[in-house]
MIRO-467574 format. One record per residue: residue number from 1; x, y, z of N, C-alpha, C, O in turn. Coordinates in Angstrom, 2 decimals, decimal comma. Atoms other than C-alpha are relative to their C-alpha. Layout:
NODE     n    n.east   n.north      n.up   ca.east   ca.north     ca.up    c.east   c.north      c.up    o.east   o.north      o.up
NODE   NUM         X         Y         Z         X          Y         Z         X         Y         Z         X         Y         Z
...
END
This chain:
NODE     n    n.east   n.north      n.up   ca.east   ca.north     ca.up    c.east   c.north      c.up    o.east   o.north      o.up
NODE     1      0,00     -0,06      1,42    -86,40      -7,96     43,31      0,97      1,05     -0,52      1,51      0,97     -1,62
NODE     2     -0,86     -1,08      0,41    -84,39      -4,88     43,21      1,44     -0,50     -0,17      2,10     -0,11     -1,13
NODE     3     -1,36      0,50      0,09    -81,10      -6,69     43,82      0,16     -0,90     -1,21      1,22     -0,94     -1,84
NODE     4     -0,01      0,85      1,17    -81,96      -9,16     41,11      0,09      0,85     -1,27      0,78      0,49     -2,23
NODE     5      0,00     -0,91      1,15    -82,57      -6,27     38,70      1,37      0,62     -0,17      1,84      0,74     -1,30
NODE     6     -1,35     -0,57      0,07    -79,19      -4,70     39,53      0,99     -1,02     -0,53      1,85     -0,67     -1,35
NODE     7     -0,90      1,05      0,47    -77,37      -7,98     38,94     -0,25     -0,31     -1,46      0,70     -0,51     -2,22
NODE     8      0,36      0,26      1,39    -79,26      -8,60     35,69      0,45      1,15     -0,88      0,98      0,96     -1,97
NODE     9     -0,40     -1,18      0,76    -78,65      -5,04     34,55      1,52      0,05     -0,14      2,01      0,35     -1,23
NODE    10     -1,47     -0,03      0,05    -74,92      -5,24     35,40      0,52     -1,10     -0,90      1,48     -0,89     -1,64
NODE    11     -0,44      1,11      0,86    -74,56      -8,62     33,68     -0,29      0,28     -1,45      0,55      0,01     -2,31
NODE    12      0,32     -0,28      1,41    -76,36      -7,51     30,52      0,84      1,18     -0,50      1,25      1,20     -1,66
NODE    13     -0,82     -1,15      0,40    -74,45      -4,22     30,49      1,42     -0,47     -0,33      2,02     -0,02     -1,31
NODE    14     -1,33      0,55      0,24    -71,18      -6,13     30,75      0,01     -0,80     -1,30      0,98     -0,73     -2,06
NODE    15      0,08      0,78      1,23    -72,31      -8,46     27,97     -0,03      0,92     -1,21      0,64      0,66     -2,21
NODE    16      0,06     -0,96      1,12    -73,19      -5,49     25,74      1,36      0,67     -0,24      1,76      0,90     -1,38
NODE    17     -1,33     -0,61      0,13    -69,82      -3,91     26,43      0,95     -0,99     -0,67      1,75     -0,62     -1,54
NODE    18     -0,86      1,03      0,58    -68,10      -7,17     25,60     -0,32     -0,19     -1,48      0,59     -0,32     -2,29
NODE    19      0,41      0,15      1,40    -70,09      -7,53     22,37      0,47      1,22     -0,81      0,94      1,08     -1,93
NODE    20     -0,44     -1,22      0,69    -69,31      -3,92     21,45      1,51     -0,03     -0,24      1,98      0,37     -1,30
NODE    21     -1,46      0,08      0,15    -65,59      -4,50     22,04      0,36     -1,01     -1,08      1,25     -0,75     -1,89
NODE    22     -0,28      1,02      1,01    -65,62      -7,67     19,93     -0,32      0,53     -1,39      0,50      0,42     -2,30
NODE    23      0,36     -0,54      1,31    -67,51      -6,03     17,05      0,88      1,19     -0,38      1,22      1,36     -1,56
NODE    24     -0,92     -1,12      0,27    -65,34      -2,92     17,36      1,35     -0,51     -0,45      1,97      0,05     -1,35
NODE    25     -1,28      0,60      0,40    -62,24      -5,10     17,14     -0,08     -0,58     -1,38      0,84     -0,42     -2,19
NODE    26      0,17      0,57      1,33    -63,60      -6,95     14,13     -0,08      1,10     -1,06      0,40      0,93     -2,18
NODE    27      0,15     -1,12      0,93    -64,45      -3,64     12,49      1,31      0,80     -0,08      1,69      1,27     -1,15
NODE    28     -1,17     -0,87     -0,05    -61,29      -1,81     13,58      1,29     -0,64     -0,47      2,18      0,08     -0,93
NODE    29     -1,26      0,66      0,38    -58,60      -4,42     12,83      0,36      0,22     -1,46      1,49      0,61     -1,75
NODE    30     -0,38     -0,25      1,39    -58,78      -4,18      9,04      0,35      1,48     -0,24      1,28      1,78     -0,98
NODE    31     -0,29     -1,42      0,16    -58,87      -0,38      9,25      1,37      0,35      0,61      2,10      1,18      0,06
NODE    32     -1,30     -0,26     -0,62    -55,87      -0,40     11,60      1,12     -0,50     -0,89      2,16      0,15     -1,02
NODE    33     -1,02      0,53      0,91    -53,93      -2,61      9,17      0,21      0,94     -1,18      1,35      1,18     -1,59
NODE    34     -0,12     -0,96      1,11    -54,69      -0,17      6,35      0,74      1,24      0,48      1,62      1,75     -0,22
NODE    35     -0,68     -1,17     -0,56    -53,60       2,73      8,56      1,49     -0,29      0,21      2,34      0,53     -0,11
NODE    36     -1,38      0,37     -0,27    -50,44       0,90      9,59      0,79     -0,11     -1,31      1,93      0,36     -1,37
NODE    37     -0,69      0,13      1,29    -49,54       0,07      5,96      0,22      1,37     -0,64      1,26      1,62     -1,25
NODE    38     -0,16     -1,34      0,54    -50,15       3,66      4,93      1,14      0,73      0,71      1,94      1,41      0,06
NODE    39     -1,09     -0,64     -0,75    -47,85       4,88      7,70      1,36     -0,58     -0,38      2,33      0,16     -0,52
NODE    40     -1,25      0,62      0,43    -45,17       2,36      6,71      0,40      0,49     -1,39      1,57      0,74     -1,65
NODE    41     -0,28     -0,51      1,34    -45,47       3,50      3,10      0,52      1,43      0,03      1,46      1,77     -0,70
NODE    42     -0,47     -1,38     -0,12    -45,08       7,14      4,08      1,40      0,06      0,58      2,22      0,87      0,14
NODE    43     -1,34      0,03     -0,59    -42,05       6,32      6,21      1,03     -0,45     -1,04      2,13      0,10     -1,12
NODE    44     -0,90      0,48      1,05    -40,48       4,38      3,33      0,22      1,08     -1,06      1,34      1,25     -1,56
NODE    45     -0,12     -1,10      0,96    -41,19       7,29      0,97      0,93      1,08      0,53      1,74      1,63     -0,22
NODE    46     -0,89     -1,01     -0,59    -39,48       9,70      3,36      1,44     -0,48      0,03      2,36      0,31     -0,19
NODE    47     -1,36      0,54      0,04    -36,47       7,38      3,63      0,57      0,09     -1,41      1,72      0,47     -1,59
NODE    48     -0,47     -0,05      1,38    -36,23       7,16     -0,16      0,31      1,44     -0,42      1,29      1,70     -1,11
NODE    49     -0,24     -1,42      0,31    -36,52      10,94     -0,47      1,28      0,48      0,65      2,07      1,18      0,01
NODE    50     -1,23     -0,41     -0,70    -33,79      11,47      2,12      1,22     -0,62     -0,66      2,24      0,06     -0,82
NODE    51     -1,13      0,65      0,67    -31,51       8,92      0,40      0,30      0,67     -1,34      1,46      0,84     -1,70
NODE    52     -0,19     -0,67      1,28    -32,07      10,63     -2,95      0,66      1,36      0,20      1,53      1,75     -0,57
NODE    53     -0,62     -1,29     -0,29    -31,21      14,01     -1,43      1,46     -0,17      0,40      2,31      0,64      0,01
NODE    54     -1,39      0,25     -0,39    -28,06      12,56      0,12      0,85     -0,29     -1,23      1,94      0,25     -1,37
NODE    55     -0,75      0,32      1,22    -26,96      11,10     -3,23      0,19      1,25     -0,86      1,25      1,44     -1,45
NODE    56     -0,11     -1,23      0,78    -27,67      14,42     -4,94      1,05      0,92      0,60      1,86      1,49     -0,14
NODE    57     -1,00     -0,84     -0,65    -25,61      16,33     -2,38      1,40     -0,56     -0,18      2,35      0,20     -0,38
NODE    58     -1,31      0,61      0,23    -22,76      13,84     -2,71      0,47      0,24     -1,42      1,65      0,52     -1,64
NODE    59     -0,38     -0,25      1,39    -22,82      14,22     -6,50      0,40      1,46     -0,21      1,36      1,73     -0,94
NODE    60     -0,37     -1,42      0,11    -22,76      18,03     -6,19      1,37      0,24      0,61      2,17      0,99      0,06
NODE    61     -1,31     -0,16     -0,65    -19,80      17,82     -3,79      1,11     -0,58     -0,88      2,19      0,00     -0,99
NODE    62     -0,98      0,62      0,90    -17,98      15,49     -6,20      0,25      0,89     -1,21      1,38      1,01     -1,68
NODE    63     -0,12     -0,91      1,14    -18,67      17,91     -9,07      0,86      1,20      0,37      1,75      1,59     -0,38
NODE    64     -0,79     -1,15     -0,45    -17,29      20,85     -7,09      1,45     -0,38      0,20      2,36      0,38     -0,14
NODE    65     -1,36      0,48     -0,21    -14,25      18,81     -6,13      0,72     -0,15     -1,34      1,88      0,23     -1,46
NODE    66     -0,61      0,17      1,32    -13,61      17,93     -9,78      0,31      1,35     -0,63      1,35      1,52     -1,27
NODE    67     -0,25     -1,34      0,55    -13,95      21,59    -10,79      1,23      0,63      0,65      2,07      1,21     -0,05
NODE    68     -1,14     -0,58     -0,69    -11,47      22,69     -8,13      1,30     -0,71     -0,39      2,33     -0,07     -0,57
NODE    69     -1,19      0,73      0,43     -9,04      19,91     -9,09      0,40      0,40     -1,41      1,59      0,52     -1,71
NODE    70     -0,29     -0,44      1,37     -9,33      20,94    -12,74      0,64      1,38     -0,02      1,60      1,61     -0,76
NODE    71     -0,59     -1,34     -0,08     -8,63      24,57    -11,87      1,43     -0,07      0,53      2,30      0,66      0,05
NODE    72     -1,36      0,16     -0,54     -5,60      23,48     -9,84      0,95     -0,53     -1,07      2,09     -0,08     -1,16
NODE    73     -0,84      0,52      1,08     -4,28      21,48    -12,81      0,31      1,08     -1,03      1,43      1,15     -1,52
NODE    74     -0,23     -1,08      0,97     -4,73      24,47    -15,13      1,03      0,98      0,56      1,94      1,41     -0,16
NODE    75     -0,95     -0,92     -0,62     -2,88      26,73    -12,69      1,40     -0,62      0,03      2,38      0,05     -0,28
NODE    76     -1,29      0,68     -0,05     -0,11      24,14    -12,26      0,65     -0,02     -1,39      1,84      0,24     -1,52
NODE    77     -0,54      0,05      1,36      0,29      23,75    -16,04      0,43      1,38     -0,48      1,45      1,51     -1,15
NODE    78     -0,35     -1,37      0,39      0,29      27,52    -16,57      1,32      0,42      0,64      2,19      0,97     -0,03
NODE    79     -1,23     -0,36     -0,70      2,99      28,04    -13,95      1,19     -0,80     -0,52      2,29     -0,27     -0,62
NODE    80     -1,09      0,80      0,56      5,07      25,17    -15,37      0,42      0,55     -1,36      1,61      0,59     -1,67
NODE    81     -0,32     -0,59      1,30      4,85      26,74    -18,84      0,75      1,31      0,18      1,70      1,59     -0,55
NODE    82     -0,71     -1,25     -0,28      5,90      30,10    -17,41      1,43     -0,27      0,44      2,36      0,40      0,00
NODE    83     -1,34      0,35     -0,46      8,86      28,49    -15,64      0,87     -0,48     -1,17      2,04     -0,12     -1,26
NODE    84     -0,75      0,48      1,17      9,89      26,73    -18,86      0,40      1,16     -0,89      1,53      1,19     -1,39
NODE    85     -0,32     -1,16      0,83      9,71      30,00    -20,79      1,10      0,85      0,63      1,97      1,36     -0,08
NODE    86     -1,04     -0,78     -0,68     11,82      31,78    -18,16      1,35     -0,69     -0,15      2,35     -0,04     -0,45
NODE    87     -1,26      0,74      0,14     14,45      29,04    -18,24      0,48      0,05     -1,44      1,67      0,26     -1,69
NODE    88     -0,37      0,01      1,41     14,39      28,89    -22,04      0,55      1,36     -0,43      1,52      1,43     -1,19
NODE    89     -0,46     -1,33      0,41     14,80      32,64    -22,40      1,31      0,38      0,68      2,08      1,18      0,13
NODE    90     -1,22     -0,37     -0,71     17,61      32,84    -19,84      1,19     -0,85     -0,41      2,33     -0,44     -0,16
NODE    91     -1,11      0,87      0,40     19,70      29,98    -21,25      0,48      0,39     -1,39     -0,30      0,53     -2,34
NODE    92     -0,60     -0,26      1,31     22,10      30,81    -24,05      0,85     -1,19     -0,38      1,15     -2,04      0,46
NODE    93     -0,82      1,11      0,47     24,16      28,45    -26,13      1,36      0,00      0,68      1,90     -1,07      0,99
NODE    94     -1,31     -0,09     -0,66     27,37      29,70    -24,56     -0,09     -0,53      1,45      0,80     -1,25      1,91
NODE    95      0,16      0,45     -1,37     26,03      29,08    -21,04     -0,18     -1,51      0,06      0,33     -2,17      0,97
NODE    96      0,18      1,45      0,03     24,94      25,56    -21,97      1,32     -0,70     -0,28      1,59     -1,76      0,30
NODE    97     -1,32      0,58      0,26     28,40      24,83    -23,37      0,86      0,05      1,26      1,56     -0,90      1,59
NODE    98     -0,75     -0,14     -1,25     29,94      26,14    -20,17     -0,42     -1,08      1,00      0,43     -1,72      1,63
NODE    99      0,49      1,04     -0,92     27,72      23,82    -18,10      0,45     -1,39     -0,45      0,77     -2,23      0,39
NODE   100     -0,42      1,30      0,53     28,61      20,91    -20,37      1,47     -0,24      0,30      1,85     -1,33      0,71
NODE   101     -1,43      0,12     -0,27     32,35      21,57    -20,01      0,24     -0,21      1,49      1,08     -1,02      1,87
NODE   102     -0,12      0,19     -1,45     31,99      21,89    -16,23     -0,39     -1,41      0,40      0,24     -2,02      1,27
NODE   103      0,42      1,37     -0,29     30,16      18,60    -16,17      1,05     -1,00     -0,43      1,25     -2,01      0,25
NODE   104     -1,06      0,90      0,44     32,95      16,95    -18,14      1,18      0,04      0,95      1,78     -0,99      1,26
NODE   105     -1,16     -0,10     -0,88     35,62      18,29    -15,84     -0,30     -0,52      1,40      0,61     -0,96      2,09
NODE   106      0,37      0,49     -1,33     33,72      17,32    -12,68     -0,33     -1,49      0,00     -0,48     -2,09      1,07
NODE   107      0,38      1,40      0,09     32,88      13,82    -13,94      1,08     -0,91      0,54      2,26     -0,63      0,36
NODE   108     -0,94      0,95     -0,57     34,51      10,90    -12,16     -0,11     -1,31     -0,75     -1,06     -2,07     -0,57
NODE   109     -0,06      1,25      0,77     35,42       8,08    -14,50     -1,28     -0,24     -0,80     -1,75     -1,37     -0,92
NODE   110      1,19      0,16      0,83     32,42       8,74    -16,66      0,42     -0,19     -1,44      1,41      0,38     -1,90
NODE   111     -0,29      0,26      1,40     32,40       7,50    -20,19     -1,13      0,58     -0,81     -2,31      0,34     -0,52
NODE   112      1,00     -0,58      0,88     30,62       9,42    -22,91      0,11     -0,73     -1,32      1,18     -0,80     -1,92
NODE   113      0,04      0,72      1,26     29,57       7,44    -25,94     -0,54      0,92     -1,07     -1,61      1,51     -0,92
NODE   114      0,41     -0,83      1,13     29,36       9,32    -29,21     -0,50     -0,90     -1,11      0,09     -1,95     -1,37
NODE   115      0,49      0,86      1,09     27,29       7,94    -32,06      0,94      0,08     -1,21      1,56      1,11     -1,47
NODE   116     -0,82      0,05      1,21     29,12       6,87    -35,20     -0,86      0,29     -1,21     -2,01      0,72     -1,07
NODE   117      0,74     -0,27      1,24     28,06       7,19    -38,81     -1,26     -0,85     -0,10     -2,28     -0,39     -0,63
NODE   118      1,16      0,89      0,08     25,69       4,26    -38,51     -0,99      0,25      1,12     -2,03     -0,41      1,18
NODE   119      0,90     -0,30     -1,11     24,10       5,74    -35,38      0,21     -0,91      1,19     -0,55     -0,85      2,16
NODE   120     -0,29      0,91     -1,11     25,62       3,06    -33,14      1,14      0,58      0,84      2,07      1,16      0,28
NODE   121     -1,08     -0,54     -0,84     27,78       4,04    -30,15      1,25     -0,87     -0,09      1,20     -2,06     -0,37
NODE   122     -1,26      0,73     -0,05     31,41       3,08    -29,94      0,11     -0,57      1,41      0,13      0,17      2,40
NODE   123     -0,07      0,66     -1,30     31,66       0,56    -27,16      1,45     -0,23      0,37      2,28     -0,54     -0,49
NODE   124     -1,36      0,18     -0,49     34,77       0,29    -25,07      0,04     -1,18      0,95      0,37     -1,04      2,13
NODE   125      0,02      1,19     -0,83     34,47      -3,22    -23,80      1,41     -0,39      0,42      1,61     -0,89      1,53
NODE   126     -1,38      0,37     -0,32     38,23      -3,75    -23,91      0,63      0,97      0,99      1,64      0,65      1,60
NODE   127     -0,56     -1,01     -0,88     38,85      -0,61    -21,87     -0,01     -0,48      1,46      0,95     -0,27      2,19
NODE   128      0,09      0,50     -1,38     37,66      -2,23    -18,61      1,03     -1,10      0,25      1,57     -1,20      1,35
NODE   129     -1,01      1,06     -0,16     39,97      -5,21    -19,21      1,40      0,57      0,07      2,27      0,02      0,75
NODE   130     -1,34     -0,60      0,00     42,91      -2,96    -19,83      0,33      0,57      1,37      1,50      0,56      1,75
NODE   131     -0,23     -0,59     -1,31     42,53      -1,32    -16,42      0,13     -1,06      1,09      0,80     -0,83      2,10
NODE   132     -0,01      1,03     -1,04     42,04      -4,55    -14,48      1,40     -0,60      0,11      2,06     -0,82     -0,91
NODE   133     -1,33      0,64     -0,14     45,24      -6,05    -13,00     -0,04     -1,42     -0,56     -0,98     -2,18     -0,31
NODE   134     -0,06      1,33      0,62     46,27      -9,13    -14,90      0,67     -0,99      0,93      1,66     -0,69      1,60
NODE   135     -0,61      1,05     -0,79     46,99     -12,34    -13,18      0,73     -0,94     -0,94      0,49     -0,91     -2,15
NODE   136     -0,77      0,92      0,84     49,35     -15,00    -14,45     -0,87     -1,08     -0,61     -0,58     -1,58     -1,69
NODE   137      0,89      1,04      0,52     46,50     -17,50    -14,88     -0,79      0,53     -1,17     -1,13     -0,24     -2,07
NODE   138      0,79     -0,55      1,10     44,61     -15,13    -17,16      0,85      0,17     -1,24      0,30      0,17     -2,34
NODE   139     -0,86     -0,19      1,17     47,63     -14,64    -19,45      0,33     -1,29     -0,55      1,05     -1,38     -1,55
END
């Protein structure tokens, strides 16, 4: 009888364990799904927070870059104005005339058009024909 009792006890114990596992699974599955969804939500929240921080840092870097570029433009404009003032103060009318005369004497077949009373330049269209060699067919 003793061996029968051990077999019955082992079989019923196994059945109780199996029933406990089944009921535990039925009880635990919905709770696990809730836990899993909560964890997924927290992970998504952390991703969104990290993305927001990245965008904020990028915007701050862009702002700093714009400030530095603006400062560079101000410095460039200031130095250009200083250079213009230096050139303007060092140039005299006599020196400009001298440069103009030098340019005229160094010019190679350059034509200077002067405006007339009506504001229109005098064109020398016939001048180019006068220099070209004439052929007998053209005459």
